[in-house]
Backbone as JSON Lines, residues from 0, in Angstrom:
{"i":0,"aa":"M","n":[19.62,4.16,45.28],"ca":[19.61,4.58,43.9],"c":[20.17,5.99,43.82]}
{"i":1,"aa":"S","n":[21.1,6.22,42.92],"ca":[21.71,7.54,42.83],"c":[20.93,8.42,41.85]}
{"i":2,"aa":"E","n":[20.91,9.68,42.15],"ca":[20.24,10.65,41.29],"c":[21.21,11.12,40.22]}
{"i":3,"aa":"L","n":[20.79,11.13,38.96],"ca":[21.59,11.65,37.86],"c":[21.01,12.99,37.44]}
{"i":4,"aa":"P","n":[21.88,13.88,37.0],"ca":[21.34,15.13,36.44],"c":[20.39,14.81,35.3]}
{"i":5,"aa":"P","n":[19.37,15.64,35.04],"ca":[18.36,15.34,34.02],"c":[18.91,15.14,32.62]}
{"i":6,"aa":"D","n":[20.09,15.72,32.31],"ca":[20.61,15.59,30.95],"c":[21.54,14.39,30.77]}
{"i":7,"aa":"E","n":[21.74,13.59,31.82],"ca":[22.59,12.41,31.71],"c":[21.76,11.14,31.69]}
{"i":8,"aa":"V","n":[22.18,10.19,30.87],"ca":[21.51,8.9,30.76],"c":[22.45,7.85,31.32]}
{"i":9,"aa":"P","n":[21.97,6.95,32.18],"ca":[22.84,5.9,32.73],"c":[23.49,5.09,31.61]}
{"i":10,"aa":"E","n":[24.71,4.65,31.85],"ca":[25.46,3.89,30.86],"c":[24.7,2.62,30.5]}
{"i":11,"aa":"G","n":[24.66,2.28,29.22],"ca":[23.99,1.08,28.76],"c":[22.52,1.3,28.42]}
{"i":12,"aa":"E","n":[21.97,2.44,28.74],"ca":[20.58,2.73,28.4],"c":[20.56,3.68,27.21]}
{"i":13,"aa":"P","n":[19.7,3.4,26.23],"ca":[19.64,4.27,25.06],"c":[19.04,5.63,25.43]}
{"i":14,"aa":"E","n":[19.51,6.65,24.74],"ca":[18.96,7.99,24.95],"c":[17.57,8.05,24.32]}
{"i":15,"aa":"P","n":[16.65,8.73,24.98],"ca":[15.32,8.86,24.38],"c":[15.41,9.65,23.08]}
{"i":16,"aa":"E","n":[14.63,9.22,22.1],"ca":[14.63,9.92,20.82],"c":[13.88,11.22,20.97]}
{"i":17,"aa":"Q","n":[14.46,12.24,20.4],"ca":[13.82,13.55,20.44],"c":[13.55,13.97,19.0]}
{"i":18,"aa":"A","n":[12.3,13.83,18.59],"ca":[11.93,14.2,17.23],"c":[11.15,15.5,17.28]}
{"i":19,"aa":"G","n":[11.84,16.59,17.13],"ca":[11.19,17.89,17.08],"c":[10.72,18.19,15.68]}
{"i":20,"aa":"P","n":[10.1,19.33,15.48],"ca":[9.6,19.68,14.15],"c":[10.7,19.7,13.09]}
{"i":21,"aa":"E","n":[11.94,20.06,13.51],"ca":[13.03,20.13,12.54],"c":[13.5,18.75,12.11]}
{"i":22,"aa":"Q","n":[13.18,17.7,12.9],"ca":[13.62,16.35,12.57],"c":[12.51,15.51,11.95]}
{"i":23,"aa":"A","n":[11.28,15.95,12.04],"ca":[10.16,15.17,11.51],"c":[10.19,15.17,9.99]}
{"i":24,"aa":"E","n":[9.7,14.05,9.42],"ca":[9.62,13.97,7.96],"c":[8.56,14.92,7.45]}
{"i":25,"aa":"P","n":[8.82,15.6,6.34],"ca":[7.81,16.5,5.81],"c":[6.62,15.71,5.25]}
{"i":26,"aa":"D","n":[5.44,16.26,5.42],"ca":[4.23,15.61,4.9],"c":[4.04,16.08,3.46]}
{"i":27,"aa":"D","n":[4.24,15.19,2.54],"ca":[4.09,15.52,1.13],"c":[2.67,15.34,0.64]}
{"i":28,"aa":"G","n":[1.74,15.14,1.53],"ca":[0.34,14.94,1.14],"c":[0.05,13.49,0.91]}
{"i":29,"aa":"P","n":[-1.11,13.2,0.3],"ca":[-1.5,11.8,0.11],"c":[-0.53,11.07,-0.82]}
{"i":30,"aa":"R","n":[-0.32,9.82,-0.51],"ca":[0.5,8.96,-1.37],"c":[-0.41,7.94,-2.01]}
{"i":31,"aa":"P","n":[-0.27,7.69,-3.31],"ca":[-1.15,6.74,-4.0],"c":[-1.1,5.35,-3.37]}
{"i":32,"aa":"L","n":[-2.25,4.71,-3.3],"ca":[-2.35,3.36,-2.77],"c":[-2.03,2.32,-3.85]}
{"i":33,"aa":"G","n":[-2.12,2.72,-5.1],"ca":[-1.86,1.79,-6.19],"c":[-3.01,0.82,-6.41]}
{"i":34,"aa":"V","n":[-4.22,1.28,-6.16],"ca":[-5.4,0.42,-6.33],"c":[-5.59,0.13,-7.82]}
{"i":35,"aa":"T","n":[-5.69,-1.16,-8.14],"ca":[-5.99,-1.55,-9.51],"c":[-7.29,-2.35,-9.48]}
{"i":36,"aa":"V","n":[-8.07,-2.18,-10.54],"ca":[-9.38,-2.83,-10.61],"c":[-9.41,-3.71,-11.84]}
{"i":37,"aa":"T","n":[-9.77,-4.96,-11.64],"ca":[-9.95,-5.9,-12.74],"c":[-11.44,-5.92,-13.07]}
{"i":38,"aa":"P","n":[-11.79,-5.62,-14.33],"ca":[-13.21,-5.6,-14.69],"c":[-13.89,-6.94,-14.43]}
{"i":39,"aa":"T","n":[-15.13,-6.85,-13.93],"ca":[-15.9,-8.05,-13.63],"c":[-16.84,-8.41,-14.78]}
{"i":40,"aa":"G","n":[-17.11,-7.44,-15.65],"ca":[-18.07,-7.66,-16.72],"c":[-19.46,-7.16,-16.35]}
{"i":41,"aa":"N","n":[-19.65,-6.77,-15.1],"ca":[-20.92,-6.22,-14.65],"c":[-20.74,-4.71,-14.52]}
{"i":42,"aa":"G","n":[-21.45,-3.96,-15.36],"ca":[-21.28,-2.51,-15.42],"c":[-21.39,-1.79,-14.09]}
{"i":43,"aa":"P","n":[-22.48,-2.0,-13.33],"ca":[-22.6,-1.31,-12.05],"c":[-21.52,-1.69,-11.04]}
{"i":44,"aa":"V","n":[-21.12,-2.95,-11.02],"ca":[-20.07,-3.39,-10.11],"c":[-18.74,-2.75,-10.52]}
{"i":45,"aa":"D","n":[-18.44,-2.77,-11.82],"ca":[-17.19,-2.17,-12.3],"c":[-17.14,-0.67,-11.99]}
{"i":46,"aa":"A","n":[-18.26,0.02,-12.15],"ca":[-18.3,1.45,-11.85],"c":[-18.04,1.7,-10.37]}
{"i":47,"aa":"A","n":[-18.62,0.89,-9.51],"ca":[-18.41,1.05,-8.07],"c":[-16.96,0.78,-7.71]}
{"i":48,"aa":"L","n":[-16.37,-0.27,-8.29],"ca":[-14.98,-0.6,-7.98],"c":[-14.01,0.45,-8.52]}
{"i":49,"aa":"R","n":[-14.32,1.04,-9.67],"ca":[-13.47,2.1,-10.21],"c":[-13.45,3.31,-9.28]}
{"i":50,"aa":"R","n":[-14.51,3.48,-8.53],"ca":[-14.58,4.6,-7.57],"c":[-13.48,4.47,-6.51]}
{"i":51,"aa":"L","n":[-13.01,3.25,-6.24],"ca":[-11.92,3.07,-5.27],"c":[-10.66,3.81,-5.69]}
{"i":52,"aa":"E","n":[-10.47,3.98,-6.99],"ca":[-9.28,4.68,-7.48],"c":[-9.26,6.13,-7.0]}
{"i":53,"aa":"D","n":[-10.42,6.69,-6.66],"ca":[-10.48,8.07,-6.17],"c":[-9.74,8.22,-4.85]}
{"i":54,"aa":"A","n":[-9.64,7.14,-4.09],"ca":[-8.95,7.2,-2.8],"c":[-7.47,7.53,-2.97]}
{"i":55,"aa":"D","n":[-6.9,7.23,-4.15],"ca":[-5.49,7.54,-4.4],"c":[-5.2,9.03,-4.34]}
{"i":56,"aa":"H","n":[-6.19,9.85,-4.57],"ca":[-5.97,11.29,-4.66],"c":[-6.46,12.03,-3.42]}
{"i":57,"aa":"L","n":[-6.84,11.3,-2.4],"ca":[-7.39,11.9,-1.19],"c":[-6.51,11.63,0.02]}
{"i":58,"aa":"A","n":[-6.58,12.52,0.98],"ca":[-5.94,12.27,2.26],"c":[-6.72,11.16,2.96]}
{"i":59,"aa":"V","n":[-6.13,10.55,3.95],"ca":[-6.75,9.43,4.65],"c":[-8.16,9.79,5.15]}
{"i":60,"aa":"G","n":[-8.34,11.01,5.59],"ca":[-9.65,11.44,6.08],"c":[-10.75,11.34,5.04]}
{"i":61,"aa":"G","n":[-10.41,11.36,3.76],"ca":[-11.41,11.26,2.7],"c":[-11.69,9.85,2.25]}
{"i":62,"aa":"H","n":[-10.92,8.88,2.72],"ca":[-11.11,7.49,2.28],"c":[-12.45,6.93,2.72]}
{"i":63,"aa":"L","n":[-12.87,7.24,3.93],"ca":[-14.11,6.67,4.45],"c":[-15.29,6.98,3.54]}
{"i":64,"aa":"E","n":[-15.38,8.2,3.06],"ca":[-16.49,8.58,2.17],"c":[-16.47,7.72,0.89]}
{"i":65,"aa":"V","n":[-15.29,7.51,0.34],"ca":[-15.17,6.69,-0.88],"c":[-15.58,5.26,-0.57]}
{"i":66,"aa":"Y","n":[-15.06,4.69,0.52],"ca":[-15.38,3.3,0.86],"c":[-16.87,3.11,1.11]}
{"i":67,"aa":"E","n":[-17.48,4.07,1.8],"ca":[-18.92,3.97,2.05],"c":[-19.71,4.07,0.76]}
{"i":68,"aa":"D","n":[-19.28,4.93,-0.16],"ca":[-19.95,5.07,-1.45],"c":[-19.86,3.78,-2.25]}
{"i":69,"aa":"V","n":[-18.68,3.18,-2.28],"ca":[-18.49,1.92,-3.0],"c":[-19.34,0.83,-2.36]}
{"i":70,"aa":"H","n":[-19.33,0.75,-1.05],"ca":[-20.11,-0.26,-0.34],"c":[-21.59,-0.1,-0.65]}
{"i":71,"aa":"R","n":[-22.07,1.14,-0.62],"ca":[-23.48,1.4,-0.91],"c":[-23.84,0.95,-2.34]}
{"i":72,"aa":"G","n":[-22.96,1.28,-3.31],"ca":[-23.21,0.88,-4.69],"c":[-23.23,-0.62,-4.88]}
{"i":73,"aa":"L","n":[-22.3,-1.31,-4.24],"ca":[-22.27,-2.78,-4.36],"c":[-23.48,-3.41,-3.67]}
{"i":74,"aa":"R","n":[-23.87,-2.85,-2.53],"ca":[-25.04,-3.36,-1.81],"c":[-26.31,-3.17,-2.65]}
{"i":75,"aa":"E","n":[-26.45,-2.01,-3.29],"ca":[-27.62,-1.76,-4.15],"c":[-27.63,-2.71,-5.35]}
{"i":76,"aa":"T","n":[-26.47,-2.97,-5.91],"ca":[-26.39,-3.89,-7.04],"c":[-26.8,-5.3,-6.62]}
{"i":77,"aa":"L","n":[-26.34,-5.74,-5.47],"ca":[-26.74,-7.06,-4.98],"c":[-28.23,-7.12,-4.66]}
{"i":78,"aa":"A","n":[-28.75,-6.07,-4.07],"ca":[-30.18,-6.04,-3.73],"c":[-31.04,-6.07,-4.98]}
{"i":79,"aa":"S","n":[-30.55,-5.48,-6.06],"ca":[-31.33,-5.46,-7.31],"c":[-31.46,-6.86,-7.91]}
{"i":80,"aa":"L","n":[-30.6,-7.78,-7.53],"ca":[-30.7,-9.15,-8.04],"c":[-31.95,-9.84,-7.5]}
{"i":81,"aa":"D","n":[-32.44,-9.4,-6.36],"ca":[-33.64,-9.97,-5.77],"c":[-34.92,-9.3,-6.27]}
{"i":82,"aa":"D","n":[-34.78,-8.24,-7.05],"ca":[-35.94,-7.51,-7.56],"c":[-36.64,-8.34,-8.62]}
{"i":83,"aa":"P","n":[-37.95,-8.65,-8.44],"ca":[-38.65,-9.5,-9.42],"c":[-38.94,-8.79,-10.75]}
{"i":84,"aa":"R","n":[-38.8,-7.47,-10.79],"ca":[-39.06,-6.75,-12.05],"c":[-37.99,-7.09,-13.07]}
{"i":85,"aa":"P","n":[-38.38,-7.15,-14.33],"ca":[-37.37,-7.45,-15.37],"c":[-36.33,-6.33,-15.45]}
{"i":86,"aa":"R","n":[-35.09,-6.74,-15.65],"ca":[-33.99,-5.77,-15.81],"c":[-33.91,-5.33,-17.24]}
{"i":87,"aa":"S","n":[-33.51,-4.08,-17.44],"ca":[-33.37,-3.59,-18.82],"c":[-32.03,-3.9,-19.38]}
């Protein structure tokens, strides 16, 4: 096997991509997900689902908090269906 200088690539092999900071795409911040919510007719469920729209304005790191909040609200709404007390 012959040794090639470090800056030469053997013929037929693609050159490795070099994406330095000057070539990277600029981060324009969060991009909207386009979440749309169709009303269900149940106030608490609709309120929880509307909370998903907040994720459109957050960076990815903030999505988990929104998803957990929505999940908690939906879980509480479902649990309330088993409550024997009359609903107002």
